[in-house]
C-alpha positions in Angstrom: 16.8 5.9 -10.1 14.5 3.2 -11.4 13.0 2.6 -14.9 10.3 0.3 -16.1 12.2 -2.6 -17.6 12.5 -1.9 -21.3 13.1 -5.6 -22.1 9.5 -6.3 -21.2 8.1 -3.7 -23.6 8.8 -2.6 -27.1 12.0 -0.6 -27.6 10.1 2.1 -29.6 7.6 2.7 -26.8 10.3 2.6 -24.2 12.5 5.1 -25.9 9.5 7.4 -26.6 8.5 7.5 -22.9 11.6 6.7 -20.9 11.7 10.2 -19.6 8.2 10.1 -18.4 8.6 6.7 -16.6 11.7 7.5 -14.5 11.4 7.1 -10.8 13.3 9.2 -8.3 13.3 6.9 -5.3 9.5 7.1 -4.8 7.0 4.3 -4.2 4.8 3.1 -7.0 1.3 4.5 -6.6 -1.6 2.4 -5.3 -3.3 0.2 -7.8 -5.5 3.0 -8.8 -3.8 3.1 -12.1 -4.3 -0.4 -13.2 -6.7 0.8 -15.9 -4.7 -0.1 -18.9 -2.4 -2.7 -17.3 -5.3 -5.1 -17.8 -5.5 -4.2 -21.5 -2.4 -6.4 -22.1 -4.3 -9.4 -20.7 -7.6 -8.4 -22.3 -6.1 -8.5 -25.7 -5.8 -12.3 -25.4 -8.9 -12.8 -23.1 -12.1 -14.4 -24.3 -14.6 -12.1 -25.8 -17.0 -12.5 -22.9 -14.3 -11.7 -20.3 -14.8 -8.5 -18.3 -13.3 -7.0 -15.2 -13.5 -3.6 -13.5 -11.7 -1.9 -10.7 -13.5 0.9 -8.8 -11.3 3.2 -6.8 -13.0 5.1 -4.0 -10.6 7.9 -3.0 -11.1 9.5 0.4 -9.7 13.0 0.1 -8.2 14.6 3.1 -6.5 11.6 4.8 -9.0 9.3 6.6 -8.4 8.6 10.3 -7.6 4.9 10.5 -8.0 4.5 14.3 -11.7 5.5 14.4 -12.5 3.7 11.1 -11.1 0.3 12.1 -11.1 0.3 15.9 -9.1 -1.9 18.2 -11.6 -4.0 20.0 -9.8 -6.6 22.1 -9.7 -5.5 25.8 -5.9 -4.8 25.9 -5.7 -2.9 22.6 -8.9 -1.0 23.2 -7.6 0.1 26.6 -4.4 1.5 25.1 -6.3 3.0 22.1 -8.7 4.8 24.5 -6.0 6.1 26.8 -3.9 7.5 23.9 -6.9 9.0 22.0 -8.6 10.5 24.9 -11.8 12.4 24.2 -12.0 11.4 20.5 -11.9 7.6 21.3 -15.1 5.8 20.3 -17.1 4.3 23.2 -16.5 0.6 23.6 -20.1 -0.3 24.1 -21.1 1.1 20.7 -18.7 -1.2 18.8 -20.2 -4.6 19.5 -22.6 -4.4 16.6 -19.8 -3.8 14.1 -17.2 -6.2 15.4 -15.5 -8.0 12.6 -15.1 -11.8 13.1 -12.8 -13.2 10.5 -12.7 -16.8 9.4 -9.1 -17.1 10.7 -8.6 -15.3 14.0 -5.9 -12.7 14.2 -2.8 -13.5 16.3 -2.4 -12.6 20.0 -6.1 -12.3 20.4 -6.4 -9.1 18.4 -9.9 -7.9 17.4 -11.3 -5.0 15.4 -14.6 -3.4 15.0 -15.7 -0.9 12.3 -16.9 2.6 13.1 -20.5 2.1 14.4 -21.8 4.1 11.4 -20.5 1.4 9.1 -23.0 -1.4 9.8 -23.5 -2.0 6.1 -19.9 -2.8 5.4 -19.7 -4.9 8.6 -22.5 -7.0 7.1 -20.6 -7.4 3.8 -17.6 -8.5 5.8 -19.7 -11.1 7.6 -21.0 -12.3 4.2 -17.5 -12.8 2.9 -17.7 -10.0 0.4 -15.2 -7.6 2.0 -11.6 -7.9 3.1 -9.5 -5.5 5.2 -5.9 -4.6 4.2 -4.1 -3.5 7.3 -1.5 -0.7 7.4 -0.8 -0.1 3.8 1.0 3.0 2.5 3.8 4.2 0.1 7.1 2.5 0.6 10.2 2.2 -1.6 11.5 -0.8 0.4 10.9 -2.4 3.8 11.6 0.0 6.5 11.8 0.1 10.3 11.5 3.1 12.6 15.3 3.2 13.1 15.9 3.1 9.4 13.3 5.9 8.9 15.1 8.0 11.4 18.5 7.3 9.8 20.1 10.0 7.7 21.2 7.3 5.2 18.6 7.9 2.6 20.6 6.0 0.0 20.1 2.7 1.8 16.8 3.6 3.4 14.8 5.7 1.0 11.4 7.1 1.9 8.6 8.5 -0.3 9.1 12.3 -0.9 7.1 14.9 1.0 5.4 12.7 3.5 2.4 14.0 5.3 1.6 16.6 2.6 -2.0 16.3 1.2 -1.4 17.3 -2.4 1.9 15.5 -2.8 0.7 12.2 -1.2 -2.5 12.3 -3.3 -0.3 12.7 -6.4 2.2 10.0 -5.3 -0.6 7.5 -4.8 -1.9 8.3 -8.2 1.2 8.9 -10.3 4.3 8.0 -8.1 5.4 11.7 -8.2 4.7 14.7 -6.0 2.3 17.5 -6.8 2.7 18.7 -10.4 2.6 15.4 -12.1 0.6 15.3 -15.3 0.9 11.7 -16.3 -0.4 8.8 -14.2 1.2 5.4 -14.1 -2.0 3.8 -15.4 -1.9 6.0 -18.4 1.8 5.5 -19.0 1.6 1.7 -18.6 -1.4 1.7 -20.9 0.5 3.6 -23.5 3.2 0.9 -23.5 0.7 -1.9 -23.8 -2.0 -0.5 -26.1 0.3 -0.2 -29.0 -1.6 2.7 -30.6 -5.1 1.2 -30.2 -6.4 4.5 -28.8 -10.0 3.8 -29.8 -10.1 0.7 -27.7 -8.8 2.6 -24.6 -11.2 5.6 -24.7 -13.6 4.1 -22.2 -11.0 2.1 -20.2 -10.3 4.9 -17.7 -13.4 6.8 -16.6 -13.6 9.3 -13.8 -16.9 10.4 -12.2 -15.0 12.7 -9.9 -13.4 15.3 -12.2 -9.8 15.2 -13.3 -7.7 12.4 -11.8 -4.0 12.3 -12.7 -3.8 8.5 -12.3 -6.0 8.1 -15.4 -3.9 10.4 -17.6 -1.7 9.0 -20.2 -1.0 9.3 -23.9 -2.8 6.5 -25.7 -4.8 5.5 -22.6 -7.1 8.6 -22.3 -9.0 9.7 -19.3 -12.7 10.1 -19.9 -14.8 12.1 -17.5 -18.5 11.9 -16.9 -20.8 13.5 -14.3 -23.3 11.9 -12.0 -25.9 12.8 -14.7 -24.0 11.3 -17.6 -21.6 12.4 -20.3 -20.7 16.1 -20.6 -22.4 17.4 -23.8 -20.9 20.0 -26.2 -24.3 21.5 -27.0 -23.2 23.7 -29.9 -22.2 20.7 -32.0 -23.9 17.7 -30.4 -26.5 16.0 -32.7 -28.7 15.7 -29.5 -29.4 19.4 -29.4 -31.7 21.0 -32.0 -30.4 24.5 -32.1 -27.9 27.0 -30.7 -29.2 30.3 -29.4 -32.5 29.3 -30.9 -31.1 29.1 -34.4 -30.6 25.9 -36.4 -28.4 27.9 -38.8 -26.0 28.7 -36.0 -26.0 25.1 -35.0 -25.2 24.0 -38.6 -22.4 26.6 -38.8 -20.8 25.4 -35.5 -20.9 21.8 -36.7 -19.3 22.7 -40.0 -16.5 24.6 -38.2 -15.8 21.6 -36.0 -15.6 19.2 -38.9 -13.4 21.2 -41.2 -9.8 20.2 -41.7 -7.4 23.0 -40.7 -3.8 23.8 -41.9 -2.8 24.8 -38.4 -1.8 21.8 -36.4 -3.3 22.9 -33.1 -6.6 23.9 -34.8 -6.8 20.6 -36.5 -6.1 18.7 -33.3 -8.7 20.8 -31.4 -11.3 19.8 -34.0 -10.3 16.1 -33.7 -10.7 16.3 -29.9 -14.1 18.0 -30.3 -15.4 15.4 -32.7 -14.1 12.6 -30.6 -15.8 14.1 -27.6 -19.1 14.4 -29.4 -18.9 10.8 -30.6 -18.0 9.6 -27.1 -20.9 11.5 -25.5 -23.2 9.7 -27.9 -21.8 6.3 -27.0 -21.9 6.9 -23.3 -25.5 8.3 -23.4 -26.6 5.2 -25.3 -24.7 2.9 -22.9 -26.1 4.2 -19.6 -29.7 4.2 -20.8 -32.2 5.2 -18.1 -31.2 5.8 -14.4 -33.5 2.9 -13.3 -31.6 0.3 -11.4 -32.7 -2.6 -9.3 -31.1 -1.2 -6.2 -32.1 2.2 -4.8 -28.9 4.2 -4.1 -28.8 6.6 -1.1 -29.6 10.2 -1.8 -29.8 13.0 0.8 -26.6 14.5 -0.2 -24.6 11.3 -0.7 -22.6 12.3 -3.7 -20.4 9.2 -3.5 -23.6 7.1 -3.9 -24.5 9.2 -7.0 -21.1 8.6 -8.5 -21.2 4.9 -7.8 -24.7 4.7 -9.3 -23.3 6.2 -12.5 -20.5 3.6 -12.5 -23.1 0.9 -12.1 -25.0 2.3 -15.1 -21.8 2.4 -17.2 -20.9 -1.2 -16.2 -24.5 -2.3 -17.2 -23.8 -0.8 -20.6 -20.3 -2.2 -21.0 -21.1 -4.3 -24.1 -22.0 -1.3 -26.2 -18.7 0.4 -25.1 -16.6 -2.5 -26.4 -14.3 -2.8 -23.4 -13.0 -5.8 -21.5 -11.2 -3.9 -18.8 -12.2 -0.7 -17.0 -11.0 1.4 -14.0 -13.4 3.9 -12.5 -12.4 6.7 -10.2 -14.9 8.1 -7.6 -14.2 10.2 -4.5 -15.5 12.0 -1.5 -13.9 14.7 0.6 -14.0 16.0 4.1 -11.6 13.7 5.8 -9.0 16.3 6.9 -10.3 16.3 10.4 -7.9 18.2 12.5 -10.9 19.3 14.5 -14.3 17.8 15.4 -13.3 14.3 14.4 -15.7 12.8 17.0 -18.7 14.5 15.3 -17.8 14.7 11.7 -16.2 11.4 10.8 -19.2 9.2 11.7 -21.5 10.8 9.0 -18.7 10.4 6.4 -18.3 6.8 7.3 -22.0 6.1 7.0 -22.1 7.7 3.6 -19.1 5.7 2.5 -20.6 2.5 3.9 -24.1 3.0 2.4 -22.8 3.9 -1.0 -20.4 0.9 -1.3 -23.1 -1.5 0.0 -25.6 -0.3 -2.6 -23.0 -0.6 -5.3 -22.1 -4.2 -4.3 -25.8 -5.1 -4.2 -26.3 -3.7 -7.7 -23.4 -5.7 -9.1 -25.0 -8.8 -7.7 -28.3 -7.9 -9.4 -26.4 -7.5 -12.7 -24.8 -10.9 -11.9 -21.3 -9.5 -12.4 -20.2 -9.1 -8.7 -17.3 -11.5 -9.2 -16.0 -9.3 -12.1 -16.0 -6.0 -10.3 -13.8 -5.0 -7.3 -14.1 -1.8 -5.4 -11.4 -0.6 -3.0 -10.7 2.4 -0.9 -7.6 4.7 -0.9 -6.7 8.0 0.8 -3.9 10.6 1.0 -2.6 8.9 4.2 -3.7 7.8 7.6 -3.6 10.1 10.6 -2.0 10.2 14.1 -3.3 7.9 16.8 -2.6 10.7 19.3 -5.3 13.4 19.5 -4.5 17.0 19.0 -7.4 18.0 21.2 -10.5 17.1 19.2 -9.0 15.8 16.0 -6.0 14.1 14.6 -3.1 15.2 12.3 -1.5 13.9 9.1 0.0 10.4 9.2 1.2 7.7 6.9 0.0 4.1 6.8 -3.7 3.3 7.0 -6.3 0.5 6.7 -8.3 0.0 3.6 -11.2 -2.1 2.4 -11.7 -4.3 -0.7 -15.2 -5.2 -1.7 -16.5 -7.6 -4.4 -17.5 -11.1 -5.4 -13.9 -12.1 -6.2 -12.6 -10.9 -2.8 -11.5 -13.5 -0.2 -13.7 -11.8 2.3 -14.2 -12.1 6.0 -10.4 -11.8 6.5 -7.6 -9.4 7.5 -4.5 -9.2 5.3 -1.1 -7.8 6.3 0.2 -7.2 9.8 -1.9 -5.8 12.6 0.1 -2.8 14.0 0.6 -2.7 17.8 -1.3 0.2 19.5 1.8 0.8 21.6 4.1 -0.9 23.9 2.3 0.5 26.9 -0.5 3.0 27.4 1.6 5.8 25.8 3.4 6.0 22.4 6.6 4.6 23.7 9.9 5.3 21.8 10.5 1.6 21.4 7.3 1.0 19.5 8.9 0.7 16.1 5.8 0.7 14.0 4.9 4.3 14.5 7.1 7.2 13.5 5.8 9.7 16.0 2.3 10.4 17.5 1.0 7.1 16.3 1.7 7.7 12.6 1.8 4.1 11.3 4.9 3.1 9.4 3.4 0.9 6.7 3.9 -2.8 6.9 2.4 -3.4 3.4 3.6 -1.4 0.5 1.3 0.0 -2.2 3.3 -2.1 -4.7 2.1 -5.3 -3.0 -1.5 -4.0 -2.9 -1.1 -3.0 -6.6 0.3 -6.4 -7.6 -2.5 -8.3 -5.9 -5.2 -6.3 -7.8 -3.1 -6.4 -11.0 -2.9 -10.2 -11.0 -6.7 -10.5 -10.5 -7.2 -7.9 -13.2 -5.3 -10.1 -15.7 -1.6 -9.0 -15.6 0.7 -12.0 -15.8 3.0 -12.5 -12.8 5.9 -12.4 -15.2 5.0 -8.8 -16.2 4.6 -7.5 -12.6 8.3 -6.6 -12.0 8.5 -4.7 -15.2 5.3 -2.8 -14.3 5.9 -2.3 -10.6 9.5 -1.2 -10.3 9.7 -1.5 -6.5 7.9 -4.9 -6.3 11.3 -6.6 -6.3 12.0 -5.1 -2.9 8.9 -6.9 -1.5 9.5 -10.2 -3.3 8.2 -12.8 -0.9 10.7 -11.9 1.8 10.8 -11.8 5.5 12.6 -8.7 6.7 14.9 -8.7 9.8 12.0 -7.0 11.6 10.0 -10.3 11.2 7.4 -8.7 8.9 6.6 -10.7 5.8 6.4 -9.0 2.4 4.7 -11.3 -0.1 4.2 -10.3 -3.8 0.5 -11.2 -3.5 -1.3 -10.2 -0.4 -3.8 -12.9 -1.0 -7.1 -11.0 -0.7 -8.3 -11.8 -4.3 -9.3 -15.2 -5.7 
């Protein structure tokens, strides 16, 4: 069992939440939850300092092999043989080949899915980096150790390959049922009761997200059209059921102090929601932006457009650090992968490109970093016309502060031969990638850029000590900082 280091935080806060912050041999979630971690640094930051992280979560488990495709002749041949009918044609990949500043070892090459031309251009412009084979890990692991029955020395994340559980683990470090996210808990420890300052730190445009949930660090939800309004008490609405008297009565009921604790707290929440809606509405202003975001059913683009409007109005919200959560679904492609993934990839690419261009128009691109995450990767082997649940996957990081045009981490071998050989230690069956980069390393890299001092990382990321600039017997290096941020 692991606990966040109490010596690094106040004893009062630690004792109050030690039960919530216990880990039971799981990997720390992805850096989705850095929302309030940055608040610690922001307290001492200059008044004009601002940074934001935007998590783009791909629900369903994105297929890594047809997103970032092996493109050198040897690797493509193996990929194509193993994938069979769902392999992407070689000829169509030339336009999206990624040519990094520093070549990958052993002549390895990659191309993006042909539908992702926009992100390929961002890569060429040095505005996007690729993190190879990242996933939940407790400590470095080989295939033999994964297959071992010795879970004490070789722990693995719980309930691998399960959608709901892996989504929850990435967001809260616990399987399904978790109600508190690590970002919220860490924010609680750092905010020291400054709840008002944290209200707009964690904003979801995609409904409830457990990684934003805490105690002091509250999750605030908006829609693609703006803040959710409580019409019966909002000053912005003139009447209720056509009656100004009903409206006045509702407002009076919401403002009255109550002797019952739950009633009183309910009124406080209602009034806070009304005040917050007013601030958000004022902050986002009109929906006119310099960049035209894609429409035609691209809901991710609509979510990112709202994030752009919120960032544009950041000064009126009084925040220095923000994390936004947006998402798109449809990635659980056990069937029809060859026809359904391409349109998803195009929507993802178009939306992220438009968002990056808007940040450049706002002259804040170096202060905003967007990154992808997903339940898990999928199998390299085809199940017929799709792929099944996996583990490690490749992800993208986009922004002006990203050390772009580069690959980070270790390129996984396709296989030893043209089949998934038993001695290929970097898959754990059917081409499910055994991660060679942990989410803790990914989290630490984003956290340092976000403003968390290196001296605080071990107290915040309990498993980071297991990836502390070491080279494992397998030959894989595990640095604390993956190096993709400036």
